[in-house]
DRENDRENDO-457628 format. One record per residue (C-alpha): residue number from 1; chain; x, y, z; residue in one letter. Coordinates in steps of 0.5 Angstrom, whole numbers, plus 500, padded with zeros to 3 digits. Each point is the difference from the previous one (the first is absolute). Last residue first. Layout:
// residues N
<NUM, A, <X, Y, Z>, A>,
...
// end
This chain:
// residues 395
<395, A, <658, 782, 774>, V>,
<394, A, <497, 497, 508>, Q>,
<393, A, <504, 503, 506>, I>,
<392, A, <501, 498, 506>, V>,
<391, A, <501, 493, 498>, G>,
<390, A, <508, 500, 502>, D>,
<389, A, <501, 499, 492>, A>,
<388, A, <497, 506, 499>, A>,
<387, A, <503, 504, 504>, L>,
<386, A, <506, 498, 498>, R>,
<385, A, <498, 501, 493>, E>,
<384, A, <498, 507, 502>, I>,
<383, A, <507, 502, 504>, E>,
<382, A, <505, 497, 494>, A>,
<381, A, <496, 505, 496>, R>,
<380, A, <501, 506, 504>, S>,
<379, A, <495, 503, 504>, A>,
<378, A, <499, 507, 501>, G>,
<377, A, <492, 501, 501>, L>,
<376, A, <499, 500, 492>, E>,
<375, A, <503, 493, 500>, A>,
<374, A, <495, 498, 504>, L>,
<373, A, <494, 502, 496>, I>,
<372, A, <503, 498, 494>, A>,
<371, A, <502, 493, 502>, A>,
<370, A, <493, 499, 504>, S>,
<369, A, <496, 503, 494>, H>,
<368, A, <497, 494, 497>, A>,
<367, A, <499, 497, 507>, G>,
<366, A, <494, 497, 498>, L>,
<365, A, <498, 501, 494>, A>,
<364, A, <497, 507, 499>, P>,
<363, A, <493, 502, 497>, V>,
<362, A, <502, 505, 495>, A>,
<361, A, <499, 507, 499>, D>,
<360, A, <493, 504, 500>, M>,
<359, A, <503, 508, 502>, R>,
<358, A, <492, 504, 500>, P>,
<357, A, <500, 505, 495>, E>,
<356, A, <499, 508, 501>, F>,
<355, A, <498, 505, 497>, G>,
<354, A, <493, 500, 502>, D>,
<353, A, <499, 495, 507>, L>,
<352, A, <495, 494, 498>, N>,
<351, A, <503, 496, 507>, F>,
<350, A, <496, 495, 498>, P>,
<349, A, <506, 494, 499>, P>,
<348, A, <501, 498, 493>, K>,
<347, A, <498, 493, 499>, M>,
<346, A, <505, 495, 499>, A>,
<345, A, <500, 495, 494>, R>,
<344, A, <506, 495, 501>, L>,
<343, A, <508, 500, 495>, T>,
<342, A, <504, 494, 503>, G>,
<341, A, <499, 495, 505>, A>,
<340, A, <506, 503, 504>, P>,
<339, A, <496, 507, 500>, S>,
<338, A, <499, 506, 495>, G>,
<337, A, <494, 504, 499>, V>,
<336, A, <495, 502, 495>, E>,
<335, A, <495, 505, 500>, R>,
<334, A, <493, 501, 501>, W>,
<333, A, <495, 506, 502>, R>,
<332, A, <499, 502, 493>, D>,
<331, A, <493, 504, 502>, R>,
<330, A, <497, 496, 495>, A>,
<329, A, <502, 494, 501>, R>,
<328, A, <499, 500, 508>, L>,
<327, A, <493, 502, 497>, Q>,
<326, A, <500, 494, 496>, E>,
<325, A, <500, 495, 506>, H>,
<324, A, <505, 495, 498>, D>,
<323, A, <503, 498, 507>, W>,
<322, A, <493, 502, 502>, F>,
<321, A, <498, 495, 495>, E>,
<320, A, <504, 495, 503>, Q>,
<319, A, <498, 501, 507>, M>,
<318, A, <493, 499, 500>, T>,
<317, A, <495, 505, 498>, N>,
<316, A, <494, 502, 503>, L>,
<315, A, <498, 505, 496>, H>,
<314, A, <498, 507, 503>, A>,
<313, A, <494, 504, 501>, N>,
<312, A, <500, 509, 502>, A>,
<311, A, <493, 502, 498>, I>,
<310, A, <500, 505, 494>, E>,
<309, A, <492, 498, 498>, A>,
<308, A, <503, 499, 493>, R>,
<307, A, <506, 496, 503>, E>,
<306, A, <495, 496, 504>, L>,
<305, A, <495, 498, 493>, R>,
<304, A, <506, 498, 498>, E>,
<303, A, <503, 496, 505>, V>,
<302, A, <493, 496, 501>, V>,
<301, A, <500, 499, 493>, Q>,
<300, A, <507, 496, 500>, V>,
<299, A, <498, 496, 505>, A>,
<298, A, <494, 498, 497>, T>,
<297, A, <493, 502, 502>, L>,
<296, A, <494, 497, 502>, G>,
<295, A, <501, 498, 507>, A>,
<294, A, <504, 507, 501>, F>,
<293, A, <493, 502, 501>, E>,
<292, A, <498, 496, 505>, A>,
<291, A, <507, 500, 503>, E>,
<290, A, <499, 507, 502>, I>,
<289, A, <493, 498, 504>, A>,
<288, A, <503, 495, 503>, S>,
<287, A, <506, 503, 502>, R>,
<286, A, <496, 507, 503>, L>,
<285, A, <496, 495, 504>, E>,
<284, A, <506, 497, 503>, A>,
<283, A, <503, 507, 502>, R>,
<282, A, <495, 502, 503>, H>,
<281, A, <503, 503, 505>, T>,
<280, A, <506, 503, 496>, N>,
<279, A, <496, 503, 496>, R>,
<278, A, <496, 503, 505>, A>,
<277, A, <506, 502, 503>, T>,
<276, A, <502, 503, 493>, A>,
<275, A, <493, 504, 500>, S>,
<274, A, <495, 499, 496>, A>,
<273, A, <500, 493, 499>, F>,
<272, A, <494, 498, 504>, R>,
<271, A, <497, 506, 500>, A>,
<270, A, <498, 499, 492>, A>,
<269, A, <503, 506, 497>, A>,
<268, A, <506, 497, 496>, A>,
<267, A, <495, 494, 499>, L>,
<266, A, <495, 504, 496>, E>,
<265, A, <506, 501, 494>, P>,
<264, A, <499, 493, 497>, K>,
<263, A, <504, 499, 494>, G>,
<262, A, <505, 496, 504>, L>,
<261, A, <506, 503, 497>, V>,
<260, A, <497, 507, 497>, I>,
<259, A, <495, 502, 505>, E>,
<258, A, <503, 496, 507>, C>,
<257, A, <507, 501, 499>, F>,
<256, A, <499, 507, 499>, R>,
<255, A, <496, 501, 506>, A>,
<254, A, <506, 495, 504>, F>,
<253, A, <504, 505, 497>, E>,
<252, A, <497, 506, 503>, R>,
<251, A, <499, 496, 507>, D>,
<250, A, <508, 499, 500>, N>,
<249, A, <505, 495, 500>, Q>,
<248, A, <497, 495, 495>, V>,
<247, A, <506, 494, 498>, A>,
<246, A, <500, 496, 495>, L>,
<245, A, <502, 493, 499>, F>,
<244, A, <497, 495, 494>, V>,
<243, A, <500, 493, 501>, E>,
<242, A, <500, 496, 494>, H>,
<241, A, <493, 494, 499>, G>,
<240, A, <497, 502, 495>, D>,
<239, A, <494, 503, 503>, G>,
<238, A, <505, 505, 504>, A>,
<237, A, <502, 499, 507>, R>,
<236, A, <502, 507, 505>, F>,
<235, A, <507, 500, 503>, P>,
<234, A, <502, 505, 504>, G>,
<233, A, <496, 507, 503>, Y>,
<232, A, <493, 501, 500>, P>,
<231, A, <500, 502, 505>, A>,
<230, A, <505, 503, 506>, I>,
<229, A, <502, 497, 506>, T>,
<228, A, <504, 493, 499>, A>,
<227, A, <501, 501, 494>, H>,
<226, A, <499, 493, 495>, S>,
<225, A, <506, 496, 499>, A>,
<224, A, <500, 495, 505>, G>,
<223, A, <495, 504, 506>, S>,
<222, A, <503, 500, 506>, R>,
<221, A, <496, 504, 505>, P>,
<220, A, <502, 507, 502>, P>,
<219, A, <501, 499, 508>, P>,
<218, A, <496, 503, 505>, T>,
<217, A, <500, 505, 504>, G>,
<216, A, <499, 506, 496>, G>,
<215, A, <505, 504, 503>, Y>,
<214, A, <505, 495, 501>, A>,
<213, A, <498, 496, 494>, T>,
<212, A, <499, 504, 495>, F>,
<211, A, <507, 504, 502>, Y>,
<210, A, <504, 493, 500>, A>,
<209, A, <496, 498, 493>, P>,
<208, A, <502, 507, 496>, F>,
<207, A, <507, 501, 504>, G>,
<206, A, <503, 493, 498>, M>,
<205, A, <506, 502, 495>, W>,
<204, A, <502, 504, 506>, E>,
<203, A, <500, 493, 504>, G>,
<202, A, <505, 497, 494>, L>,
<201, A, <505, 506, 501>, S>,
<200, A, <499, 498, 507>, E>,
<199, A, <501, 493, 500>, F>,
<198, A, <506, 499, 495>, M>,
<197, A, <503, 505, 504>, T>,
<196, A, <506, 506, 498>, I>,
<195, A, <504, 503, 505>, D>,
<194, A, <505, 506, 497>, L>,
<193, A, <505, 502, 503>, R>,
<192, A, <503, 507, 497>, A>,
<191, A, <505, 503, 497>, G>,
<190, A, <502, 507, 501>, A>,
<189, A, <503, 506, 495>, G>,
<188, A, <494, 505, 502>, D>,
<187, A, <497, 502, 493>, R>,
<186, A, <503, 494, 496>, E>,
<185, A, <498, 495, 506>, R>,
<184, A, <493, 503, 500>, R>,
<183, A, <499, 497, 493>, L>,
<182, A, <504, 493, 501>, L>,
<181, A, <496, 499, 505>, A>,
<180, A, <493, 501, 497>, A>,
<179, A, <503, 495, 494>, L>,
<178, A, <502, 495, 505>, I>,
<177, A, <492, 501, 503>, S>,
<176, A, <497, 499, 493>, S>,
<175, A, <504, 495, 499>, V>,
<174, A, <499, 495, 507>, A>,
<173, A, <493, 502, 499>, Y>,
<172, A, <500, 497, 493>, M>,
<171, A, <504, 494, 502>, G>,
<170, A, <495, 499, 507>, A>,
<169, A, <494, 500, 495>, S>,
<168, A, <503, 495, 496>, I>,
<167, A, <502, 495, 506>, D>,
<166, A, <493, 500, 503>, A>,
<165, A, <496, 499, 492>, V>,
<164, A, <504, 495, 499>, P>,
<163, A, <496, 498, 494>, I>,
<162, A, <492, 496, 500>, G>,
<161, A, <498, 503, 506>, A>,
<160, A, <498, 495, 505>, K>,
<159, A, <494, 497, 501>, S>,
<158, A, <494, 499, 505>, P>,
<157, A, <496, 494, 498>, T>,
<156, A, <492, 500, 502>, D>,
<155, A, <498, 507, 499>, A>,
<154, A, <505, 500, 494>, T>,
<153, A, <507, 503, 499>, G>,
<152, A, <503, 506, 504>, T>,
<151, A, <497, 504, 506>, V>,
<150, A, <503, 496, 505>, S>,
<149, A, <506, 498, 496>, L>,
<148, A, <503, 508, 500>, L>,
<147, A, <499, 500, 508>, G>,
<146, A, <507, 502, 501>, A>,
<145, A, <502, 494, 504>, E>,
<144, A, <499, 496, 494>, C>,
<143, A, <502, 504, 494>, Q>,
<142, A, <507, 499, 504>, V>,
<141, A, <500, 493, 501>, L>,
<140, A, <499, 499, 492>, L>,
<139, A, <506, 505, 499>, D>,
<138, A, <504, 496, 504>, Y>,
<137, A, <502, 504, 508>, A>,
<136, A, <505, 496, 505>, K>,
<135, A, <498, 503, 506>, K>,
<134, A, <506, 504, 504>, Q>,
<133, A, <497, 506, 501>, A>,
<132, A, <493, 498, 500>, Y>,
<131, A, <499, 501, 508>, P>,
<130, A, <502, 508, 499>, G>,
<129, A, <506, 503, 497>, A>,
<128, A, <505, 498, 493>, P>,
<127, A, <494, 501, 495>, G>,
<126, A, <495, 494, 498>, Y>,
<125, A, <502, 498, 494>, G>,
<124, A, <506, 503, 498>, S>,
<123, A, <503, 505, 496>, I>,
<122, A, <506, 503, 502>, G>,
<121, A, <502, 506, 496>, C>,
<120, A, <506, 505, 502>, W>,
<119, A, <502, 506, 497>, V>,
<118, A, <507, 502, 501>, L>,
<117, A, <502, 507, 501>, R>,
<116, A, <503, 498, 506>, P>,
<115, A, <505, 495, 499>, H>,
<114, A, <503, 497, 505>, R>,
<113, A, <495, 501, 506>, A>,
<112, A, <494, 498, 494>, R>,
<111, A, <503, 493, 499>, L>,
<110, A, <500, 499, 507>, E>,
<109, A, <494, 503, 502>, D>,
<108, A, <496, 496, 494>, A>,
<107, A, <502, 493, 500>, G>,
<106, A, <506, 497, 496>, L>,
<105, A, <504, 498, 505>, G>,
<104, A, <499, 493, 498>, L>,
<103, A, <496, 497, 506>, R>,
<102, A, <496, 507, 499>, D>,
<101, A, <498, 498, 492>, A>,
<100, A, <497, 494, 504>, A>,
<99, A, <496, 504, 506>, G>,
<98, A, <493, 497, 496>, P>,
<97, A, <501, 497, 494>, A>,
<96, A, <503, 503, 494>, L>,
<95, A, <497, 506, 496>, N>,
<94, A, <505, 505, 499>, Q>,
<93, A, <502, 506, 497>, V>,
<92, A, <506, 504, 501>, F>,
<91, A, <500, 507, 495>, V>,
<90, A, <505, 505, 498>, D>,
<89, A, <506, 495, 499>, A>,
<88, A, <507, 501, 500>, R>,
<87, A, <501, 498, 508>, A>,
<86, A, <495, 495, 499>, V>,
<85, A, <505, 496, 495>, L>,
<84, A, <507, 501, 505>, R>,
<83, A, <496, 498, 506>, A>,
<82, A, <496, 494, 496>, L>,
<81, A, <507, 497, 497>, I>,
<80, A, <504, 501, 507>, D>,
<79, A, <494, 496, 503>, R>,
<78, A, <500, 495, 494>, A>,
<77, A, <508, 497, 502>, A>,
<76, A, <497, 497, 506>, P>,
<75, A, <495, 496, 497>, H>,
<74, A, <493, 501, 502>, K>,
<73, A, <498, 505, 494>, V>,
<72, A, <501, 494, 495>, D>,
<71, A, <500, 505, 495>, L>,
<70, A, <498, 499, 492>, A>,
<69, A, <499, 507, 498>, L>,
<68, A, <495, 501, 494>, S>,
<67, A, <499, 506, 497>, E>,
<66, A, <492, 503, 499>, K>,
<65, A, <497, 502, 494>, S>,
<64, A, <495, 494, 499>, R>,
<63, A, <498, 497, 507>, N>,
<62, A, <493, 501, 502>, V>,
<61, A, <496, 495, 495>, W>,
<60, A, <506, 496, 498>, V>,
<59, A, <501, 497, 507>, F>,
<58, A, <492, 499, 501>, H>,
<57, A, <500, 496, 493>, S>,
<56, A, <506, 496, 502>, S>,
<55, A, <504, 499, 494>, L>,
<54, A, <500, 494, 496>, G>,
<53, A, <497, 503, 493>, N>,
<52, A, <496, 504, 505>, V>,
<51, A, <496, 495, 504>, T>,
<50, A, <505, 496, 504>, R>,
<49, A, <497, 502, 506>, D>,
<48, A, <501, 502, 507>, Y>,
<47, A, <508, 499, 500>, G>,
<46, A, <502, 507, 498>, R>,
<45, A, <496, 503, 506>, A>,
<44, A, <505, 497, 505>, A>,
<43, A, <505, 505, 498>, D>,
<42, A, <506, 497, 499>, G>,
<41, A, <502, 492, 500>, V>,
<40, A, <507, 499, 499>, G>,
<39, A, <502, 507, 503>, P>,
<38, A, <495, 503, 504>, R>,
<37, A, <498, 507, 497>, E>,
<36, A, <501, 507, 501>, I>,
<35, A, <497, 505, 495>, K>,
<34, A, <503, 506, 497>, V>,
<33, A, <496, 505, 497>, V>,
<32, A, <502, 505, 497>, R>,
<31, A, <495, 506, 500>, A>,
<30, A, <496, 502, 493>, G>,
<29, A, <492, 500, 502>, L>,
<28, A, <501, 494, 497>, E>,
<27, A, <505, 497, 505>, A>,
<26, A, <496, 504, 506>, L>,
<25, A, <493, 496, 497>, Q>,
<24, A, <504, 493, 501>, R>,
<23, A, <502, 502, 506>, T>,
<22, A, <494, 500, 503>, C>,
<21, A, <497, 494, 497>, F>,
<20, A, <507, 497, 503>, P>,
<19, A, <498, 501, 507>, G>,
<18, A, <494, 497, 500>, A>,
<17, A, <500, 495, 495>, I>,
<16, A, <505, 494, 501>, V>,
<15, A, <506, 502, 504>, Q>,
<14, A, <505, 507, 501>, E>,
<13, A, <506, 502, 502>, L>,
<12, A, <500, 506, 497>, S>,
<11, A, <505, 506, 498>, V>,
<10, A, <498, 505, 497>, V>,
<9, A, <503, 505, 496>, T>,
<8, A, <498, 507, 497>, I>,
<7, A, <504, 503, 495>, G>,
<6, A, <494, 500, 496>, D>,
<5, A, <493, 500, 504>, L>,
<4, A, <496, 505, 496>, P>,
<3, A, <502, 497, 492>, R>,
<2, A, <504, 504, 496>, T>,
<1, A, <500, 498, 493>, M>,
// end
């Protein structure tokens, strides 16, 4: 089977989530990804936890299908290895601390001067210019700076997202930008310099509350699991104590909801509920009316009515319930991949291109490919052994 990125080589000096999430997807599309890690400890994410048969859940998630080269990039002997490695690459990815890549001789200007066809991608917190250029950036802190916590949580408690959305958004925009750069290179032969920031990536996702605030004059309120401006939307308690999540998007749906789910079609015509704006203004009164009807029903009965009315609804699943979800089974979304801890279950990535099966190879052990990569670059067995003895590489 051919894959879209077959023949593309990616060298990545990456760590934790943003860079690795980007390059894992490139690998799944067929690229060869050489991941450079620090000898002895490797990517910091390897040590975050030990929940996956002794491996880190973070590392397992974003590092399958890669080759691990354990190389001390600060050692003088590493410079020649890096030069030979990058000379063979189509893409170079780094998400080191500000200025670190330049100090290692791996900055965009230096590498692209030597390799005009190279697609160089730097992922950082805030970018190489501006007052925040040298500021350290971690996911929670970028969520704060982008205003996410100001609109997430309850009225009393600002809350971060439960997953690293700043890292993930940067990784996603890095993938799409790299693909665009490779496509452009096919047309004009030139590589590219990509400057992807967590702050700007997450900022793009903050478009609705940003517009709402800038043009409306006030920010959307923190509303827990409910929607800040749409009602009814969110959790509602049934008579058996369980909550049902539902979403009504427009006046037509609300009319069906009132007639079929609540059995009170007259509510849809009441002035206080007749438009989206009115429903939002009177959301507390609307919630009372809904939960008064739901009080005589079980959650299952509520869902049955919602389905009959074609109103969107959902279960509040635990992570285990998601892992065991019938929809994932029905769509054959699970595969098995190798790892240093044995075979692991892994979810098939959501590319869903027809005639395409994503590459899903093993999660690498630290330095598992060091010797093979060095041999490919022309190093003799004796040289590889000497580099390992000197601590330049780990095999």
